[in-house]
Legacy VTK file of the C-alpha trace (Angstrom):
# vtk DataFile Version 3.0
C-alpha trace
ASCII
DATASET POLYDATA
POINTS 148 float
-59.301 -7.201 17.093
-60.112 -3.917 17.940
-63.140 -3.733 16.147
-63.872 -6.872 18.085
-63.034 -5.170 21.485
-65.063 -1.862 20.342
-68.013 -4.088 19.715
-67.455 -5.637 23.379
-67.418 -2.611 24.981
-70.542 -0.805 23.030
-72.465 -4.045 23.662
-71.628 -4.305 27.385
-72.394 -0.602 27.857
-75.946 -1.263 26.221
-76.731 -4.399 28.414
-75.762 -2.341 31.313
-78.054 0.913 30.126
-80.661 -1.588 29.430
-80.741 -3.377 32.582
-80.628 -0.223 34.480
-83.957 0.944 32.475
-85.632 -2.076 33.108
-84.843 -2.146 36.916
-85.962 1.361 37.088
-89.486 0.619 35.123
-89.919 -2.409 37.527
-89.641 0.373 40.414
-91.819 2.673 38.695
-94.487 0.209 37.735
-94.794 -1.062 41.636
-94.771 2.588 42.799
-97.566 3.213 40.387
-99.582 0.451 41.413
-99.538 1.211 44.701
-100.363 4.615 44.488
-103.526 3.541 42.032
-104.667 1.246 44.935
-104.451 4.043 47.637
-106.097 6.211 45.184
-109.103 3.100 44.888
-109.094 2.751 48.753
-109.292 6.219 49.086
-112.375 6.377 46.865
-113.961 3.569 48.308
-113.418 4.914 51.861
-115.421 7.728 50.745
-118.368 6.016 49.653
-121.661 6.240 52.247
-121.963 2.844 51.826
-118.807 1.909 52.882
-117.798 -1.354 54.704
-114.352 -1.657 56.625
-114.181 -5.212 55.227
-114.315 -4.229 51.465
-110.898 -2.872 52.110
-109.043 -5.984 53.338
-108.530 -7.986 49.776
-107.548 -4.419 48.191
-105.137 -3.714 50.553
-103.311 -6.717 50.871
-102.276 -6.239 47.119
-100.641 -2.888 48.421
-98.074 -5.091 50.474
-97.169 -6.972 47.385
-96.504 -3.696 45.247
-94.420 -2.542 48.428
-92.503 -5.853 48.048
-91.935 -5.078 44.400
-90.708 -1.515 44.909
-88.052 -2.856 47.753
-87.212 -6.093 45.498
-86.533 -3.225 42.402
-84.560 -1.192 44.922
-82.584 -3.949 46.088
-81.757 -5.286 42.101
-80.398 -1.451 41.613
-77.882 -1.883 44.336
-77.019 -4.843 43.159
-76.340 -4.037 39.981
-74.276 -1.302 41.141
-72.295 -3.709 42.962
-72.157 -5.797 39.650
-70.674 -3.161 38.089
-68.166 -2.413 41.022
-66.758 -5.934 41.170
-66.660 -5.945 37.327
-64.325 -3.169 37.788
-62.384 -4.841 40.887
-61.570 -7.552 38.662
-60.109 -5.380 36.246
-58.032 -3.721 38.665
-56.908 -6.516 40.664
-54.989 -7.907 37.758
-51.322 -8.141 37.938
-49.373 -6.491 35.072
-46.420 -8.273 33.420
-44.553 -7.785 30.218
-45.711 -10.988 28.473
-48.296 -12.139 26.463
-51.215 -11.735 27.782
-49.981 -8.744 29.883
-52.215 -9.086 32.584
-52.560 -12.108 35.139
-55.262 -13.032 37.647
-54.178 -12.836 41.180
-56.343 -13.990 44.468
-58.318 -10.948 44.360
-59.462 -11.287 41.028
-61.008 -14.418 41.738
-62.662 -13.270 44.770
-63.757 -10.109 42.353
-65.247 -12.212 39.868
-67.191 -14.708 42.412
-68.603 -11.717 44.172
-69.609 -10.287 40.765
-70.880 -13.506 39.390
-73.091 -13.475 43.053
-74.399 -9.904 42.898
-75.284 -10.358 39.058
-77.555 -13.246 39.854
-78.867 -11.692 42.912
-79.795 -8.686 40.806
-81.441 -10.879 37.932
-83.571 -12.546 40.866
-84.249 -9.338 42.688
-85.474 -7.834 39.553
-87.738 -10.862 38.530
-88.996 -10.803 42.138
-90.244 -7.214 41.372
-92.184 -8.092 38.284
-93.500 -11.229 40.287
-94.902 -9.110 42.904
-96.455 -6.293 40.464
-98.182 -9.331 38.383
-99.543 -11.543 41.962
-100.748 -7.928 43.103
-102.622 -6.991 40.366
-104.303 -10.398 40.224
-105.080 -9.445 43.691
-106.642 -6.113 43.097
-108.624 -7.535 40.079
-109.893 -10.506 42.463
-111.026 -8.164 44.922
-112.753 -5.752 42.612
-114.490 -8.756 41.247
-115.816 -9.511 44.828
-116.766 -6.135 45.674
-119.106 -6.046 42.717
LINES 1 149
148 0 1 2 3 4 5 6 7 8 9 10 11 12 13 14 15 16 17 18 19 20 21 22 23 24 25 26 27 28 29 30 31 32 33 34 35 36 37 38 39 40 41 42 43 44 45 46 47 48 49 50 51 52 53 54 55 56 57 58 59 60 61 62 63 64 65 66 67 68 69 70 71 72 73 74 75 76 77 78 79 80 81 82 83 84 85 86 87 88 89 90 91 92 93 94 95 96 97 98 99 100 101 102 103 104 105 106 107 108 109 110 111 112 113 114 115 116 117 118 119 120 121 122 123 124 125 126 127 128 129 130 131 132 133 134 135 136 137 138 139 140 141 142 143 144 145 146 147
């Protein structure tokens, strides 16, 4: 029983750390892509034969990367709330002196639902961040192809 509890604790901790790392990487890749696009736009703008219409397709992808950063930041905040509500579930249980020694309260159910909702929303926001990155990169590729 104790080995199972320890395994669950270790696995849960590893899952939380991995999810946190994945969200930070989504934030980093979108932010890095935005900086790269800004540098590319700066390079285009410094050319002698510069046409302002060349910037529109490239700069459109910049907006997607900004949305990717926002989605990753939102996912990080939601992951905090997921952990917060999980702790709320544990602290809301009523302690009793018979097996199973803890009993759900109405607050436990509310915390459980808030936990599930924030967990699902964090996953959706994290995936949204990655989708913004992919669509943004495809937009940059298309814009560069049309520039040549």
